[in-house]
C-alpha positions, -999 to 999 in steps of 0.1 A, spaced: -320 -192 68 -310 -164 40 -347 -153 29 -348 -151 -10 -376 -132 -36 -370 -141 -65 -384 -130 -99 -403 -98 -105 -413 -85 -68 -448 -87 -71 -459 -53 -58 -423 -32 -72 -407 -16 -60 -406 -2 -97 -363 8 -94 -348 41 -110 -310 49 -115 -300 74 -122 -260 82 -136 -254 123 -129 -223 134 -133 -215 176 -121 -193 198 -120 -167 188 -96 -168 226 -81 -201 220 -76 -212 195 -57 -218 207 -24 -250 233 -37 -260 202 -63 -256 184 -32 -278 205 -14 -299 217 -39 -308 172 -48 -321 179 -11 -346 201 -11 -361 185 -45 -357 146 -26 -379 165 3 -406 172 -21 -403 138 -38 -406 121 -7 -442 128 -4 -456 124 -35 -477 90 -26 -460 64 -55 -433 75 -47 -415 50 -22 -381 65 -17 -348 76 -26 -310 76 -21 -281 99 -34 -250 77 -35 -215 98 -43 -188 78 -60 -159 78 -38 -129 67 -74 -149 93 -92 -151 129 -88 -186 147 -94 -203 116 -99 -238 105 -86 -258 77 -85 -300 81 -77 -316 51 -64 -355 59 -67 -383 33 -61 -423 38 -71 -454 14 -69 -452 6 -100 -440 22 -138 -475 37 -149 -472 56 -114 -432 68 -125 -437 72 -156 -471 102 -148 -443 116 -120 -425 121 -152 -432 137 -172 -455 162 -142 -447 199 -144 -434 195 -107 -404 177 -120 -402 194 -148 -387 222 -132 -370 201 -102 -352 186 -140 -346 225 -145 -329 231 -114 -305 204 -116 -292 214 -150 -267 244 -143 -250 215 -125 -248 182 -146 -229 177 -172 -243 145 -181 -267 116 -172 -281 86 -180 -310 74 -164 -321 30 -163 -357 23 -159 -356 -16 -132 -374 -38 -117 -364 -60 -85 -353 -96 -99 -341 -107 -72 -346 -92 -31 -320 -106 -5 -328 -101 36 -305 -95 52 -297 -126 73 -289 -122 116 -264 -135 130 -271 -171 148 -267 -173 192 
């Protein structure tokens, strides 16, 4: 039977989705810098994980999915000096971007195959 969690999932995560359009000729360097920044963010106590994905349909289009323990912890990090430095490091690669903050409403876990 499929296990589902409905409603805002108690205890998070608070999920942030970033859309980043980078200059295609700078994509490899962008990925290296993002990884370096991401490794630092992974040490933030409120960070619950992150993933960088690249579009297979639009050159230079990336999405970042990052989870936080709660909105306040994310907002504190977002306004911090260390995160300002992160954004400055990524700015030369980006043509544009957008951020959406979300909460998990439903989560469906993988169901193992029946034996």
